[in-house]
C-alpha angles and dihedrals in degrees: 000000000000100000123070090221091056091046091051093048092049090045090054091047095050091038088055092048091048093049092044094051092044094051092043091055091043088051094052096044091040090057092051094046093044090055095044100042135055133232088256090058091052089046092058092056090040090062090062100040096091093049093048094048094047092048090048091050092050094050093046088051096193089283096133089062092039092053090048091053093048110099098215117025119194133192088254089059092052092045094051092050091049096055094041091052092046093053091044094051094048090050092049093048091052090051094047092045090063093039093055094093090052091053090050091050092049092057094033092238113126092186090065093078099073092033092053094050089051097045094046090062087074096073091051089057091045091053089068092065099049094101099047089045090052090052093050091046095048093049094046091241092163095148092059091047089051093057093045093049093047094052092044094049093046094049096043092044092054090049093048095049092045092053092047089049090052092054102259090130113190091003086074092060090045093051091047090062092048093050090048091054092049094049094046092050094049091045096052092050091047093052100041097037087212118148128181122242128212092238108089145137129208092217094098089049091053090051091053097042094085091062099031093043091064089048091053092055091043095050091050090056091044088056093045089052093048094044095041094114093046088059096042095041092048091053104032100034131020143278094266094053089049089051092053091050092046090054093049094046091049092062092043091051091048089054101050093034089065087070100028095055092047090053095043092055093063114012101072094048089043095051091044091058097047111079104167112096095220092048090049091053093047092049092047094050091050091050091048091055092046092048093049092045092055105031107047099055091042098051099036087046091053089050091054094050096039094109095051094038095054095047095045096046107035102012133244094296086082096046092117088062091061094070090048090049092053091057096041092052090061088060091040090059089067099040096088090051089051089049090052093054092044092051090051092053091048093048090053091051096253096134090139091063090046091051098048093041091054093045091051092049093049093050092046095048093045093049094046094046092047090050093057096036092104087065093058142255096300093060090047089054093048092053091046092053095045097048093047093051094047091048088067085080089061092057092045092053092063093040088054091052091055099042109018089241098152129211094248091051090049093050090045091053093047103036101076093056094040094048095045092048094049094047094048094046093049089048091050091050094056095036093058099030091107095051109104098181105095098210094047091048094049096045092042093054093045094048093044095050096038097046096041092046094052094043092049092051092047095048092045091053099242104190096204091049093050093045091052093050092046092051093049093048092048091051090048092054092045092054 
């Protein structure tokens, strides 16, 4: 497409399709795995999640974002990043291989040693696709990414469920992640037709390290913040409690990722290409309205149906996860908005703000949660949710300084969708509180909130809602 607006619209469409397909497959395979495995099985993998994510962030090095920000990218730039990431990932794997017994000792789980060494191989495989992923991201090739993700998720999900069915327990989840990394890597190379050469220089890497280095530190603290409870639960509580939280957080992440991934695929390249301050503000306001329109009813709705959803999909053995999911969804409703502001700051080259803001949030959340830990897990979750939501004001402060997008304007853009979603979800809760049949209660709440929400937006003349429908109908006719 020649116009940036058309590229963005198509990127959002394919980003939405990609996220929708990904979460649908995750839903299906998550149901099977939840029924086949126990909270202890999920706890075993939960112990290693933070180490895997941090290692993956270190080997990626922020170079996807750095390459996107670079005005003119050459083959030498791509080649340098490939070899640097490959060497970094092999070094990290060697370090973690020998640290695996220490991790097992920390959590008092001897079986973690072989599992850790197996799971950590996944980020080595993933390091090989950093460059082709950066190319697809920079060129807004969201459709190609959609196909790759779908095939990888389908293949890895089948493998994971089959292994769990055959009694391999948590090894099935571990293998699922490895197969996903392999399929994604092969798919990106097949689509881009890019291959590394042995002639390279680390000069382009050194030029990008100032920007990407801040992103590395930032991403580590993002992961620490997101995996805070995995660390604290694993140490302060037990494997089963960690498994219950891991299950609840998985569904919450699936919910808000549907929007966040769609936004991530287009917003950073979009903001990087728009230089005029007024155009930046206009684009940002439109994305805020779209994000609020989609996210609030989805996440507050998931919170309202958490009890029915958990029992229907993965049975009553996971009932304790439902209460955790209800709390986590309140935070999840604001995650895509946070992602939007962060992408704007990164696109404008403000990785330093992103870094220090994330570090501050992680320290604040960790300290507050640790302070209330004697009062139990529920209070820790409440503090986690509250601090993360309030920190959205921090991100907005720096966005306002760059664009003039004031707090009142931001709240005005967000409030109609937030208020309507809260009112409808509270209404659905009381309206169906006397319904004991799980399926009737779940479907009734979904239909009530979804139908009333859409009708209200249509009748009130919501511009962003009408534009979205018009674009979808035009695409449907064109196809």
